[in-house]
C-alpha positions in Angstrom: 14.0 32.5 -5.3 12.9 29.1 -7.1 13.1 25.9 -4.9 15.1 24.0 -7.8 15.8 25.7 -11.1 15.5 23.8 -14.3 18.9 24.0 -15.1 20.0 22.1 -11.7 16.8 19.6 -12.5 18.6 19.1 -16.0 22.2 18.0 -14.1 20.5 15.8 -11.5 18.8 13.7 -14.5 22.1 13.7 -16.8 23.6 12.2 -13.6 21.1 10.2 -12.7 20.7 8.3 -16.4 24.9 8.0 -16.7 24.6 5.7 -13.2 21.8 3.8 -14.6 23.4 3.4 -18.1 26.8 2.3 -16.2 24.8 -0.1 -14.4 22.9 -1.8 -17.1 25.2 -1.8 -19.9 28.2 0.1 -19.8 27.8 2.1 -22.8 29.4 5.0 -23.8 28.5 8.2 -22.5 25.6 9.9 -24.9 27.8 12.4 -27.3 26.0 15.7 -26.3 29.4 18.1 -28.0 28.2 20.9 -29.9 24.9 20.9 -28.6 22.8 23.4 -26.9 20.9 22.8 -23.6 17.8 24.4 -24.1 15.3 25.7 -21.4 12.1 24.0 -20.4 9.3 25.0 -23.0 7.1 26.1 -19.7 9.1 27.5 -17.0 6.1 27.7 -14.7 6.0 24.5 -14.7 9.7 23.6 -14.6 10.2 25.5 -11.3 7.7 23.6 -9.3 9.5 21.1 -6.8 6.6 18.6 -5.9 3.9 17.2 -8.4 0.9 14.7 -7.8 -0.4 12.8 -10.6 -4.8 12.5 -10.7 -6.3 9.6 -12.6 -6.3 9.4 -16.6 -9.1 8.5 -17.8 -9.7 6.7 -21.6 -8.2 3.6 -23.3 -4.6 3.2 -21.9 -4.8 5.7 -19.5 -3.4 3.6 -16.8 -0.3 2.7 -18.7 0.3 6.4 -19.7 0.1 7.5 -15.9 2.6 5.1 -14.8 5.0 5.9 -17.8 4.1 9.8 -17.3 5.5 9.3 -13.6 8.5 7.4 -14.5 9.3 10.4 -16.4 8.6 12.8 -13.8 10.1 11.0 -11.2 14.1 12.3 -11.6 12.6 15.7 -12.0 10.0 16.4 -9.3 9.5 15.0 -6.1 6.0 13.0 -7.6 4.0 12.5 -4.2 0.7 10.2 -3.9 -1.2 13.0 -2.7 -2.6 15.7 -4.5 -3.4 18.2 -1.4 0.7 17.8 -0.5 1.8 18.9 -4.1 2.7 22.2 -5.4 0.7 20.7 -9.2 -1.5 18.2 -10.5 -1.2 16.6 -13.1 -4.6 14.9 -14.7 -5.9 14.4 -18.2 -7.8 12.1 -20.7 -6.2 9.8 -23.6 -8.3 11.0 -26.8 -6.5 8.0 -29.0 -4.9 4.7 -28.6 -5.2 2.7 -31.7 -3.7 0.8 -34.2 -4.6 1.2 -38.2 -3.7 -1.6 -40.8 -3.0 -0.7 -44.3 -1.9 -3.2 -47.2 -1.8 -0.1 -49.8 2.0 0.0 -49.3 4.8 -1.6 -51.9 7.6 -4.0 -51.1 10.5 -4.4 -53.2 10.0 -8.0 -54.2 6.2 -7.2 -56.0 5.0 -10.9 -55.0 5.6 -10.2 -50.9 2.5 -9.0 -49.0 3.1 -5.5 -47.7 1.3 -4.6 -44.6 1.7 -1.2 -42.8 1.1 -0.5 -39.4 0.0 3.4 -37.6 -0.2 3.4 -34.0 -1.6 6.6 -32.7 -1.5 8.0 -29.3 -3.3 11.0 -28.2 -4.4 12.6 -24.8 -5.0 16.0 -23.2 -3.1 16.6 -20.2 -3.6 19.9 -17.7 -1.3 20.9 -14.8 -3.2 22.6 -11.9 -1.8 24.5 -9.4 -4.0 26.1 -6.2 -7.2 25.2 -8.3 -5.5 27.5 -11.6 -4.6 25.6 -15.1 -0.9 26.5 -15.5 -0.4 24.1 -18.4 -2.3 22.2 -20.5 -1.0 20.3 -23.8 -2.2 17.5 -26.6 0.5 15.5 -27.0 0.6 13.3 -29.9 2.8 10.2 -30.8 2.6 7.7 -34.0 4.8 4.9 -34.4 4.7 3.3 -38.1 6.1 0.0 -39.0 5.8 -1.7 -42.6 6.2 -5.4 -42.7 7.2 -7.3 -46.2 7.7 -10.5 -43.9 4.6 -11.3 -42.6 6.1 -10.6 -39.1 5.8 -7.1 -37.5 5.9 -6.2 -34.2 2.8 -6.4 -31.8 0.2 -3.7 -31.5 0.8 -2.9 -28.0 4.5 -2.4 -28.4 3.5 -0.1 -31.5 1.4 1.9 -28.9 4.1 2.1 -26.4 6.4 3.4 -28.6 3.8 5.8 -30.0 2.9 6.9 -26.0 6.5 7.3 -25.5 6.7 10.0 -28.2 3.9 11.8 -26.2 5.8 11.7 -23.3 8.7 13.2 -24.6 6.9 15.8 -25.9 5.7 16.8 -22.1 9.1 16.5 -21.1 10.6 18.8 -23.2 8.1 21.6 -22.1 8.8 20.5 -18.3 12.5 19.9 -18.0 16.0 21.6 -19.8 17.0 19.1 -22.5 20.0 19.1 -25.2 18.9 20.4 -28.6 21.2 19.8 -32.0 24.9 18.4 -31.6 27.1 15.5 -33.0 24.2 13.0 -32.1 22.3 14.0 -35.2 19.9 16.5 -33.9 18.3 14.1 -31.3 17.0 16.5 -29.1 18.2 15.0 -25.8 21.6 13.5 -25.3 21.6 12.2 -21.8 18.2 13.2 -21.2 16.9 11.2 -24.4 18.8 8.1 -22.9 16.5 8.3 -19.9 13.8 8.3 -22.0 15.2 5.1 -24.2 15.9 3.2 -21.2 12.7 3.4 -19.5 10.9 2.5 -22.9 13.0 -0.7 -23.0 11.9 -1.6 -19.7 8.4 -1.1 -19.9 8.8 -3.1 -22.8 9.9 -5.7 -21.3 7.4 -5.2 -18.6 4.7 -5.5 -20.8 6.1 -8.6 -22.4 6.5 -10.5 -19.0 2.8 -9.5 -18.0 1.3 -10.9 -21.5 3.6 -14.2 -20.6 1.9 -14.6 -17.3 -1.7 -13.7 -18.8 -2.4 -10.4 -17.3 
C-alpha cells in the first residue's frame, strides 16, 4: 500500500494554500468549478513519501534548487540527508540567460522597442536506490516587450522563467487541476501556491539586491 497517495497529497496542498492565502491577502478562493483533478504525470514519483535534493550545477543552480525545494515541501517530506530519503533529486542548469532584441515594433513609430527573452533550461533526475526513475528537461521562457524605456530587470525575468520550469516539474510529481472556469489555467489552488512563492521569492531577491548580496 502506498504511504501517501497523490490524491491525498493534492488535498494537503490545497488546504495549505487556502490557509496561506487567507493569512496574507484574504482573496477569494481560486475558482476550480468545472475543472478536472488530473493525476500526477509521473506516478512512480508521486507515491514517494520522502525526498532529498542534491546540488544543482550551473548558473543559478542554487536559486533553482531553493525554488524546487519550496515547491516540493508541501508535497513530500523533504529531508537534508540523501541517505534517509526514498528519492534524491539532482541536476544541471543548461541555460539561464536573457537576450535582447530591437526588431519589435511599438504603436508609436517614434518609440524605441526593446524585447527581452529570458530562458531557463535544466536537466533534472530523481534516483531511488541508485536507479533513475524520473528525468525531465524543464524549460521556462519569459518574454517582455517595452516601448517606454522601462522594463523588468534581468533577474526578475529569469525568476519568472525558472518558475515556469518548476511548474512543469510540479505537474509531473503532483495532481493538478486542468481546465475549468479559470480560463484553462492548469492549477486552480495549486497554481496559487506557485504564484505566492513567485511573489515571495521576488521580494526576497529584491531585498538581497538592496543589501548588496
